[in-house]
C-alpha positions as CSV (number, residue, x, y, z in Angstrom):
1,M,0.0,0.0,0.0
2,K,2.7,2.4,1.0
3,M,4.9,1.6,-2.0
4,S,2.0,2.1,-4.4
5,R,1.2,5.4,-2.8
6,A,4.8,6.6,-3.3
7,K,4.6,5.8,-7.0
8,V,1.0,6.7,-7.9
9,D,-1.6,9.2,-6.6
10,Y,-5.0,7.4,-6.2
11,L,-8.1,7.8,-4.1
12,Y,-9.8,4.4,-3.9
13,D,-8.6,1.0,-2.7
14,V,-10.8,-1.6,-4.3
15,M,-10.5,-5.1,-2.8
16,D,-12.4,-8.4,-2.5
17,A,-13.8,-9.8,0.7
18,A,-10.5,-11.4,1.8
19,Y,-9.3,-7.9,2.8
20,D,-12.3,-7.1,5.0
21,A,-10.5,-6.5,8.3
22,G,-10.3,-3.5,10.6
23,P,-6.6,-2.9,10.4
24,I,-6.7,-2.7,6.7
25,Y,-9.5,-0.1,6.8
26,E,-7.5,1.9,9.3
27,V,-4.3,2.0,7.2
28,R,-6.3,2.9,4.1
29,K,-8.0,5.8,5.8
30,S,-4.7,7.0,7.4
31,L,-3.2,7.2,3.9
32,G,-6.2,9.3,2.8
33,H,-7.8,6.6,0.6
34,V,-11.4,5.5,0.4
35,P,-11.5,1.7,1.0
36,L,-14.0,-0.1,-1.2
37,I,-13.9,-3.6,0.2
38,D,-16.5,-6.3,-0.4
39,K,-18.0,-7.3,2.9
40,N,-17.1,-10.8,4.3
41,P,-20.2,-12.0,6.3
42,Q,-18.2,-14.2,8.8
43,G,-21.6,-15.3,10.3
44,K,-22.8,-11.7,10.7
45,E,-25.3,-9.6,8.9
46,V,-23.7,-7.9,5.9
47,V,-24.2,-4.1,5.5
48,P,-24.4,-3.3,1.8
49,M,-22.2,-0.8,0.2
50,A,-23.4,2.7,-0.6
51,P,-24.8,2.8,-4.2
52,H,-21.9,5.0,-5.5
53,E,-19.3,2.7,-3.9
54,A,-21.0,-0.4,-5.4
55,I,-20.8,1.2,-8.9
56,R,-17.1,1.7,-8.5
57,Y,-16.6,-1.8,-7.1
58,N,-18.5,-3.3,-10.0
59,E,-16.1,-1.6,-12.4
60,R,-13.3,-3.6,-10.8
61,T,-15.1,-6.9,-11.3
62,V,-15.7,-6.2,-15.0
63,V,-12.0,-5.6,-15.5
64,E,-11.1,-8.8,-13.5
65,R,-13.5,-10.9,-15.6
66,F,-12.0,-9.6,-18.8
67,N,-8.4,-10.2,-17.6
68,S,-9.4,-13.7,-16.4
69,H,-11.2,-14.6,-19.6
70,I,-8.4,-13.4,-21.9
71,K,-5.8,-15.3,-19.9
72,E,-7.7,-18.6,-19.5
73,E,-9.3,-18.9,-22.9
74,F,-7.3,-16.7,-25.3
75,G,-3.7,-17.4,-24.6
76,A,-2.5,-14.3,-22.7
77,D,-1.1,-16.5,-19.9
78,N,1.3,-18.3,-22.1
79,V,2.9,-16.0,-24.6
80,M,5.8,-17.7,-26.4
81,V,7.4,-14.8,-28.2
82,R,10.0,-12.2,-27.3
83,G,9.9,-8.5,-27.8
84,A,7.3,-5.9,-26.7
85,R,5.8,-5.5,-30.2
86,K,5.3,-9.2,-30.7
87,V,3.8,-9.7,-27.2
88,K,1.5,-6.7,-27.9
89,M,0.5,-8.3,-31.2
90,H,-0.4,-11.6,-29.6
91,S,-2.3,-9.9,-26.8
92,M,-4.3,-7.9,-29.4
93,F,-5.1,-11.1,-31.3
94,G,-6.5,-12.4,-28.0
95,V,-8.6,-9.2,-27.5
96,L,-9.8,-9.5,-31.1
97,V,-10.9,-13.1,-30.7
98,L,-12.5,-12.2,-27.3
99,F,-14.5,-9.5,-29.1
100,A,-15.6,-11.9,-31.8
101,D,-16.6,-14.4,-29.1
102,H,-18.8,-11.8,-27.5
103,L,-20.3,-10.8,-30.8
104,I,-21.2,-14.4,-31.5
105,K,-22.8,-14.8,-28.1
106,L,-24.7,-11.6,-28.6
107,A,-26.0,-12.8,-32.0
108,T,-27.4,-16.1,-30.6
C-alpha cells in the first residue's frame, strides 16, 4: 500500500472480501484513501455498500472478468514470443478473438 502510494496518486482502494479487516481499513484511511472492500459476512449480517461505492466496485469486477477470460481462454497467460511489439500483437489477437466471441454470443 505504501509503496504504491509513493509511485501513484490514487483515491480508492478496491479489494475483495478477503481484505475485509479492521486494520486494513485503518491503514487505508490513514493514507487518505477510500477503502471499497466487499464485505465478508463471517456469520454476521452484511451491511451493503453505498450505491456510489457499489458502482465503483463493480467496475473492478468487470476488468477482472476480462483479464481472467483473456488469460484462461485466449492465450494471454502463455505468450511464447520475445519483444514488446510481438507480445502486444499476440495480446491484441486475443482481444480481437474475445471481441468476436462476445459478438457471436450476442447474436445467438
